[in-house]
Every structure is written in C-alpha cells, then in structure tokens.
C-alpha positions in Angstrom: 0.0 0.0 0.0 1.3 3.5 -0.9 1.9 5.8 2.0 -0.3 8.8 2.6 1.4 12.3 2.7 1.8 13.2 6.3 0.0 16.6 6.2 -3.0 15.0 4.4 -3.2 12.2 6.9 -3.1 14.6 9.9 -5.7 16.8 8.2 -8.0 13.8 7.6 -7.6 12.6 11.2 -8.2 16.1 12.6 -11.3 16.5 10.5 -12.6 13.1 11.5 -12.0 13.9 15.2 -13.8 17.3 14.9 -16.8 15.5 13.4 -16.9 12.9 16.1 -16.7 15.7 18.8 -19.9 17.2 17.3 -21.6 13.8 17.3 -20.4 13.0 20.8 -21.9 16.2 22.2 -25.3 15.3 20.6 -25.5 11.5 20.8 -26.9 9.4 23.6 -30.1 8.0 25.0 -31.4 11.5 24.6 -30.3 13.3 21.4 -29.6 17.0 21.9 -30.3 19.2 18.9 -27.7 21.7 17.7 -29.8 24.6 18.9 -29.3 23.6 22.5 -25.6 24.5 22.1 -26.5 28.2 21.9 -29.4 28.1 24.4 -29.2 29.7 27.9 -27.5 28.1 30.8 -30.8 26.9 32.2 -31.8 25.0 29.1 -31.9 21.2 29.8 -30.1 20.5 26.5 -27.3 22.9 27.3 -27.0 21.4 30.8 -26.6 17.9 29.3 -24.0 19.1 26.8 -21.8 21.2 29.1 -22.1 19.3 32.3 -22.2 15.7 31.1 -21.1 15.2 27.5 -18.4 17.8 27.2 -16.3 16.4 30.1 -16.9 12.9 28.7 -15.8 14.0 25.2 -12.7 15.8 26.4 -11.6 12.7 28.4 -12.2 10.5 25.5 -9.9 12.6 23.3 -7.3 12.8 26.0 -7.3 9.1 26.9 -7.3 8.2 23.2 -4.3 10.4 22.5 -2.5 9.0 25.6 -3.0 5.4 24.7 -2.4 5.7 21.0 0.8 7.6 21.5 2.0 5.3 24.2 1.4 2.2 22.0 3.3 3.8 19.1 6.2 4.8 21.3 6.5 1.4 23.0 6.4 -0.4 19.6 9.0 2.0 18.2 11.4 1.6 21.1 11.2 -2.1 21.5 10.9 -2.8 17.8 8.1 -5.1 18.8 4.7 -5.1 17.1 2.9 -6.4 20.2 4.0 -3.7 22.6 1.1 -1.8 24.2 0.3 -0.5 27.7 -2.6 -3.0 28.0 -1.1 -6.1 26.5 2.2 -5.7 28.3 0.6 -5.2 31.7 1.3 -1.5 32.1 -2.4 -0.5 32.3 -3.1 -3.4 34.7 -0.3 -2.3 37.0 -1.7 1.2 36.9 -5.1 -0.2 37.8 -3.5 -2.1 40.7 -1.9 1.1 42.0 -5.2 3.0 41.8 -7.1 0.2 43.4 -4.7 0.2 46.3 -5.5 3.8 47.0 -9.3 3.0 46.8 -8.8 0.0 49.1 -6.8 2.0 51.7 -9.3 4.9 51.6 -6.6 7.4 50.6 -8.5 8.3 47.4 -11.6 9.3 49.4 -9.8 11.8 51.6 -7.2 12.9 49.0 -8.5 12.6 45.4 -5.0 13.3 44.0 -3.8 10.0 45.4 -5.7 8.1 42.8 -3.7 9.3 39.8 -0.5 9.2 41.8 -1.1 5.5 42.7 -2.0 4.7 39.1 1.1 6.4 37.7 3.4 4.7 40.3 1.9 1.3 39.2 2.4 2.2 35.5 6.0 3.3 36.1 6.8 0.0 37.9 5.3 -1.9 35.0 7.1 -0.1 32.3 10.3 -0.3 34.3 10.1 -4.1 34.4 9.5 -4.2 30.6 12.3 -1.9 29.8 14.7 -4.1 31.7 13.9 -6.8 29.0 14.2 -4.4 26.0 17.1 -4.6 23.6 18.4 -6.4 20.6 18.2 -9.8 22.3 14.5 -9.5 23.2 11.9 -11.4 21.3 8.2 -11.2 20.8 7.7 -14.2 23.1 9.8 -12.5 25.8 7.6 -9.4 25.9 4.3 -11.4 25.7 5.4 -13.5 28.7 6.6 -10.4 30.6 3.2 -8.8 30.0 1.4 -12.0 31.1 3.4 -12.0 34.3 2.6 -8.3 35.0 -1.1 -8.9 34.2 -1.2 -11.9 36.5 0.5 -10.2 39.4 -1.6 -7.1 39.1 -4.8 -9.1 38.7 -3.9 -11.2 41.8 -3.4 -8.0 43.8 -6.7 -6.5 42.7 -8.5 -9.8 43.5 -6.9 -9.7 47.0 -8.1 -6.2 47.5 -11.6 -7.1 46.4 -11.6 -10.2 48.7 -10.5 -8.3 51.7 -12.6 -5.1 51.1 -14.6 -4.3 54.2 -17.6 -2.9 52.3 -19.7 -4.4 49.5 -20.2 -0.9 48.1 -16.5 -0.5 47.7 -16.3 -3.8 45.9 -19.0 -2.7 43.5 -17.3 0.6 42.9 -13.9 -1.0 42.2 -15.4 -3.6 39.8 -17.4 -1.0 37.8 -14.3 1.2 37.7 -12.0 -1.6 36.5 -14.3 -2.3 33.5 -13.3 1.1 32.0 -15.8 3.8 31.1 -16.2 7.5 30.3 -19.7 7.6 31.7 -20.6 10.1 34.5 -17.2 11.8 34.3 -17.1 15.4 35.4 -15.0 18.5 34.9 -13.0 17.6 38.0 -11.9 14.4 36.4 -10.7 16.3 33.3 -8.8 18.7 35.5 -7.3 15.8 37.5 -6.1 13.8 34.5 -5.3 16.4 31.8 -2.1 17.9 33.2 -0.5 14.5 33.7 -1.6 13.2 30.3 -0.3 16.4 28.6 3.1 16.1 30.3 3.4 12.5 29.4 2.5 13.0 25.8 4.9 15.9 25.4 7.7 13.7 26.7 6.8 10.9 24.3 6.7 13.3 21.3 10.2 14.5 22.0 11.7 11.0 21.4 10.7 10.6 17.8 14.2 11.2 16.4 15.6 8.7 18.9 13.1 6.1 17.9 14.0 6.5 14.3 17.7 6.1 15.1 17.0 2.9 17.2 15.8 1.2 14.0 19.6 0.9 13.3 20.1 -0.8 16.7 21.4 0.7 19.9 25.0 0.8 18.6 23.9 2.7 15.5 21.7 5.1 17.5 24.7 5.9 19.8 26.8 6.6 16.8 24.2 9.2 15.7 24.5 10.9 19.1 21.4 9.4 20.7 21.5 9.1 24.5 19.8 5.7 25.0 19.5 6.2 28.8 17.7 9.6 28.3 15.4 8.0 25.7 14.6 5.1 28.0 13.8 7.5 30.9 11.6 9.8 28.8 9.7 6.8 27.5 9.2 5.3 31.0 8.1 8.6 32.5 6.0 9.5 29.5 4.1 6.2 29.3 3.8 6.1 33.1 2.2 9.6 33.3 0.0 9.2 30.2 -1.3 5.7 30.8 -1.4 6.0 34.6 -3.5 9.2 34.5 -5.8 7.7 31.9 -6.4 4.6 34.0 -6.9 6.8 37.1 -10.0 8.5 35.6 -11.5 5.9 33.2 -10.3 2.5 34.4 -8.7 0.0 32.0 -9.4 0.6 28.3 -7.3 -1.9 26.5 -6.0 -2.5 23.0 -6.1 1.1 21.8 -2.3 1.3 21.8 -2.0 -2.0 20.1 -4.5 -1.5 17.3 -3.9 2.2 16.4 -0.2 2.0 15.2 -1.0 -1.1 13.1 -3.8 0.6 11.3 -1.7 3.6 10.5 1.7 2.0 9.7 0.8 1.1 6.1 -0.1 4.7 5.6 2.8 6.3 7.4 5.7 3.9 6.6 8.2 2.1 8.8 9.7 5.2 10.5 8.6 5.1 14.2 9.0 8.8 14.8 6.6 9.6 12.0 4.0 7.4 13.5 3.7 9.2 16.9 1.5 12.2 16.1 -0.8 10.3 13.7 -1.2 7.5 16.3 -2.2 10.1 19.0 -4.9 11.6 16.8 -6.1 8.2 15.6 -6.3 6.9 19.2 -8.6 9.8 20.0 -10.7 9.0 17.0 -11.0 5.3 18.0 -11.9 5.9 21.6 -14.4 8.6 20.8 -16.0 6.6 18.1 -16.2 3.5 20.4 -17.7 5.6 23.2 -20.4 7.0 20.9 -21.1 3.4 19.8 -21.7 2.1 23.4 -24.0 5.0 24.1 -26.2 4.2 21.0 -26.4 0.5 21.7 -30.1 -0.5 22.4 -29.6 -1.9 25.9 -31.1 -1.0 29.3 -27.6 -0.5 30.8 -24.8 1.1 28.9 -22.0 -1.3 27.9 -18.7 -0.4 29.5 -16.2 1.1 27.0 -13.4 -1.2 28.3 -15.5 -4.3 27.6 -16.3 -3.0 24.0 -12.7 -2.3 23.3 -11.7 -5.8 24.5 -14.3 -7.3 22.2 -12.7 -5.4 19.3 -9.1 -5.7 20.3 -9.1 -9.4 21.3 -9.7 -10.8 17.7 -7.3 -8.2 16.3 -4.6 -9.4 18.7 -5.2 -13.0 17.7 -5.0 -12.2 14.0 -1.8 -10.3 14.6 -0.2 -13.3 16.4 -1.2 -15.6 13.5 0.4 -13.2 11.0 3.6 -13.0 13.1 3.7 -16.8 13.4 3.4 -17.2 9.6 6.2 -14.7 9.1 8.6 -16.5 11.4 7.6 -20.0 10.3 
C-alpha cells in the first residue's frame, strides 16, 4: 500500500476527530439538537451538553491520545509489534496502583492520590518491561513479561476485592475496572489532563531517537542518541499518560496495540513519523467507540473497556497468527 502524505493524513484525522466531537456532544439515549448549544445556561439540553457530555468527550480525546501515542512509542522503542500498555501489563499495573488507593481509603480523603497511585503502578510496570528491552528480546519475551505483570496485578486486585470491608467499595472498584467514560465530570478532566499532557509531550520528544533505534542501539549511539535519556523519557511519559488515563477511566485496552498497526501502512516504517498520527487516531477510535456504546439499544450502557476488549481481542489473535506465519 502506498503511504499517505503526512500533512494530508493529519488533516483527515483532525477533520474526523472534529466531526466525532460534534456527534459525541449530541448523541446518547437523549439526542440533543444543535440549537441547544446556543441556548441559555438553564436550558436542559445545554446542561446535558456542558455538564455531562463535554467532560466525557474531552476525556475520550485525552485518553485516546495518551493510549495511541503510548502504544506507538513502545512499539518503536522495543521494535516489537505487540508492545502496548494493556497487552504488556502497564495498564493493569496502573489499575492495581489505583485500586490500592481506593482500598486504603486514601483516594476518598485525598483525590489526587488516585492518579498518583495509578502512575506509580504504571512506572513500575514499564520499568520491568524496559529491563527486558534490547536487541536480544523477542516477541515471546515481551508477551510473557506482559502476562506476568497482568497476573501479578490481577492477583493484587482480586486480593483487595476479597479483603474489602464494604460491598459498596467492591461494586465501585469492579465498575471502575471495566473502564468507562460515563458520568465523568470537569473535576476528572482537571485531574487527568495535566499528567496526560506532560506524558504526551515527553513521548513526542523522542521521535528522532526512535528513528535512530531502527539501526540498533550501537547505530543510535553513533548518531549521538542518548539511550538512557530516551529510556527514561519513555518510561516517565508512558507512566504519566497511561497512569493518568487509567486513574479516571479504568482500564481501556487494545487502543495502543490497534492504532499503530492501522496507520503503519499509511505512514511507513519510521517510528517517529507514527507518533502524532497514532495520537490523533487513538482519540478517533476511543471517541467513536464511546459513541457506539452510548447508542447500543440496551437497558444499561455497555462499558467502554468491555467493548474495546471485544474489538481488540480478535485483532490481537490475527496479529499473532500473522507473526507466526512470518517466522515459520
């Protein structure tokens, strides 16, 4: 497939995202007409848009950007097509860190502890994975490492649920772990956006280093790339972006895995060129999926994390089959 000119691709993704923002502000169990956007503050339609759907839309964009960009950066650094915050256990470790703050009651008295716990968990997860990165690492190594992290974090979450003193706390943790943008407020946006923005800025600065790493670590060093600085920026960037996303929405998987693979035929093999398109496409995917779960004809809204798992699971299986055929 011929690659698409980068300015054209970015323009198309931006236009698609703008269209989805308009639909997201209107769509739901109750459709809000365009006139309500310009109505007074006391108009019911305006209240629905600005107090319920606008924070949800902004979080969908921010989380999509964070996960799409994190997946592209991880795949570029590790030269591994299966790298993704969810598949490799980073999101699960972030969820474990956040659940510990909920279990201990720290998040109830100090709301800022929830994103801090999530980001600490994400940093631990990405740190373990980066210890395995390098020229000797294989696809199997990273998948097994991700399985280990997912298993450890899942066991920790299960223990917290088992020992939780309140059934209400258990229900809250379970609903939160499924991943959703529903009922999010402006406070959630204010809580997550600074951390997501800081993490994304860090990840966007390592594009040149990721391009150089396609020549191997020795080749990258000969071009003046500081591998240790790149590794630190990647770890902190993914930890902040993925951790803050998990802190406000729960676990929404497979966005970082699917997005770079959809765009790579259009962008080419250069990892640095994939970063910004993956960020925009991640926002498009998350926002489109969130609109879809709102419009499903069901009594209770399907959780976004469940919907993304239903889409991403088969994609992951097909990707593994393709990789197996290539290496056979």
